[in-house]
C-alpha positions as CSV (number, residue, x, y, z in Angstrom):
1,M,0.0,-0.6,0.0
2,R,2.7,2.7,0.8
3,K,4.7,2.1,-2.6
4,I,1.2,2.1,-4.2
5,K,1.1,5.8,-2.1
6,E,5.1,6.4,-3.4
7,R,3.4,6.1,-6.7
8,I,0.6,8.2,-7.0
9,I,2.9,11.1,-5.6
10,F,5.4,10.6,-7.9
11,W,2.5,10.4,-10.4
12,G,0.6,14.0,-9.0
13,M,3.9,15.6,-9.3
14,L,4.9,14.2,-12.6
15,I,2.3,15.8,-14.0
16,S,1.8,18.5,-12.9
17,M,5.9,19.1,-13.9
18,I,4.8,17.4,-17.7
19,M,2.0,20.5,-17.8
20,I,3.8,23.0,-16.8
21,A,6.6,22.3,-18.5
22,A,4.7,21.9,-21.4
23,A,2.7,24.9,-21.6
24,I,6.2,27.2,-21.5
25,Q,9.2,25.6,-22.7
26,K,9.6,25.0,-26.4
27,S,12.5,21.8,-27.6
28,A,15.3,23.6,-27.3
29,Y,17.4,21.2,-29.7
30,A,15.9,21.8,-32.7
31,S,17.7,21.8,-36.0
32,S,18.6,19.6,-39.0
33,K,19.0,17.1,-37.2
34,N,15.9,14.4,-36.7
35,Y,15.9,14.4,-32.8
36,D,12.2,14.2,-32.3
37,G,12.5,10.9,-35.1
38,L,15.5,9.5,-32.2
39,K,12.8,10.5,-29.5
40,K,10.1,8.5,-31.1
41,A,12.8,5.6,-32.0
42,V,14.0,5.3,-28.1
43,I,10.2,6.0,-27.1
44,E,9.0,2.6,-29.5
45,A,12.2,0.3,-28.4
46,Y,11.5,0.9,-24.4
47,K,8.0,0.2,-25.1
48,Q,9.0,-3.1,-26.8
49,Y,11.1,-4.0,-24.3
50,E,14.4,-3.5,-26.7
51,T,17.6,-3.0,-25.8
52,E,19.2,-0.9,-28.2
53,V,17.6,1.7,-31.4
54,D,19.1,1.8,-34.9
55,V,20.0,5.2,-35.1
56,R,21.9,5.2,-38.7
57,K,18.9,6.8,-40.5
58,Y,19.5,10.0,-38.5
59,N,23.2,11.1,-39.4
60,L,24.6,11.3,-35.8
61,Y,28.2,12.1,-34.9
62,K,30.3,11.8,-32.0
63,N,30.8,15.0,-31.2
64,A,28.4,16.8,-33.3
65,D,25.6,15.4,-31.6
66,N,25.9,14.0,-27.8
67,V,24.3,17.0,-26.7
68,G,21.3,16.6,-28.7
69,I,21.3,13.0,-28.2
70,K,21.4,13.1,-24.3
71,K,18.6,15.8,-24.0
72,V,16.4,13.8,-26.3
73,M,17.7,10.8,-23.3
74,T,17.0,13.0,-20.7
75,E,13.4,13.7,-22.6
76,V,12.6,10.5,-22.6
77,I,13.8,9.3,-19.5
78,N,12.1,12.2,-17.1
79,Q,8.8,13.0,-19.1
80,T,7.6,9.9,-20.3
81,P,5.6,8.7,-16.7
82,Y,4.7,5.1,-18.9
83,L,8.1,3.9,-19.4
84,F,9.0,3.9,-15.5
85,Y,10.9,1.3,-16.1
86,T,14.1,2.7,-17.8
87,G,17.1,2.9,-16.6
88,Q,19.1,6.4,-16.3
89,S,22.3,5.8,-19.3
90,F,22.7,4.1,-22.2
91,S,25.6,3.8,-24.3
92,K,26.3,4.1,-27.9
93,I,27.9,2.4,-31.0
94,I,30.5,4.1,-32.5
95,L,32.1,3.0,-36.1
96,V,35.5,4.2,-36.0
97,N,36.5,5.5,-38.8
98,T,33.4,7.9,-39.7
99,N,31.7,8.5,-36.1
100,Q,29.1,7.9,-36.6
101,I,26.9,6.6,-34.2
102,T,25.1,3.5,-34.8
103,K,23.0,2.2,-32.3
104,I,21.9,2.8,-29.1
105,E,22.1,1.1,-26.3
106,L,19.0,1.1,-23.8
107,T,18.9,0.1,-19.9
108,Y,16.2,-0.9,-17.9
109,S,15.5,-0.4,-13.8
110,K,17.0,-3.1,-12.0
111,A,14.2,-3.2,-10.1
112,Y,12.8,-4.6,-13.8
113,I,15.7,-7.4,-14.9
114,K,15.5,-10.9,-14.0
115,S,18.6,-12.4,-12.5
116,N,19.2,-13.8,-16.6
117,G,19.3,-9.5,-17.9
118,A,16.5,-10.7,-19.8
119,V,13.6,-7.2,-19.0
120,D,11.5,-8.8,-16.5
121,K,7.5,-7.8,-18.5
122,Q,5.5,-9.6,-16.2
123,K,6.9,-7.7,-13.7
124,I,6.3,-4.7,-15.2
125,A,2.8,-5.3,-16.5
126,K,2.2,-5.9,-12.6
127,T,3.3,-2.3,-11.1
128,R,2.2,-0.7,-14.9
129,T,-1.7,-2.5,-13.5
130,K,-1.2,-1.6,-9.9
131,I,-0.3,2.1,-11.2
132,N,-3.0,2.4,-13.4
133,N,-5.8,1.2,-10.4
134,A,-3.6,4.3,-8.4
135,V,-4.4,6.5,-11.2
136,K,-8.3,5.9,-11.6
137,K,-8.6,6.0,-8.4
138,A,-6.8,9.4,-7.8
139,M,-8.7,11.0,-11.2
140,K,-12.0,10.6,-9.4
141,C,-11.9,13.3,-7.9
142,V,-11.8,15.8,-11.5
143,R,-14.6,16.4,-12.5
144,P,-15.4,17.7,-15.7
145,G,-14.9,21.5,-17.0
146,M,-11.9,21.9,-13.9
147,T,-9.0,24.2,-15.5
148,H,-5.7,22.7,-15.8
149,L,-4.5,24.4,-12.7
150,E,-7.9,22.9,-10.5
151,K,-7.0,19.8,-11.9
152,T,-3.7,20.1,-10.5
153,M,-4.7,21.4,-6.5
154,V,-7.6,18.1,-6.4
155,L,-5.1,15.9,-7.5
156,H,-2.1,16.9,-5.2
157,D,-4.9,17.7,-2.1
158,Y,-5.9,13.9,-2.8
159,I,-2.1,12.8,-2.3
160,I,-1.6,14.8,0.1
161,S,-4.6,12.9,1.8
162,N,-4.6,9.6,1.3
163,T,-0.2,9.3,2.0
């Protein structure tokens, strides 16, 4: 029960932060590079529980794109709450002769890795069900017609009174 309450706090804070960030921040690193495509590819790979993403088509290079890739990965890890099982790190596979980044290797939270190193899909599904049930319960406080601020406050109050 305590873990569920901790998750509700996490989700409430995350929802608030995402709403605020979406309102005031645009992507600062949009350029001729397809970082949006990279982000979508990484998210899709995590959804499919893959351990690497082929990024050759994005024409990313070791020194020129390190900052952009790091921003993409940070966004994926910190701003996609349904990917709660991601790890906090990643690595790159680079062609030595051209410095082109060909793959990004993904990590997963240790809590969702089996002893044999495989991703524990069943544990992720079980945790996702618990989170979804807790969120549904909290969302019963939200009424139609509420502003984003009112929704945030209601969810804040729910979390405070239930933890």
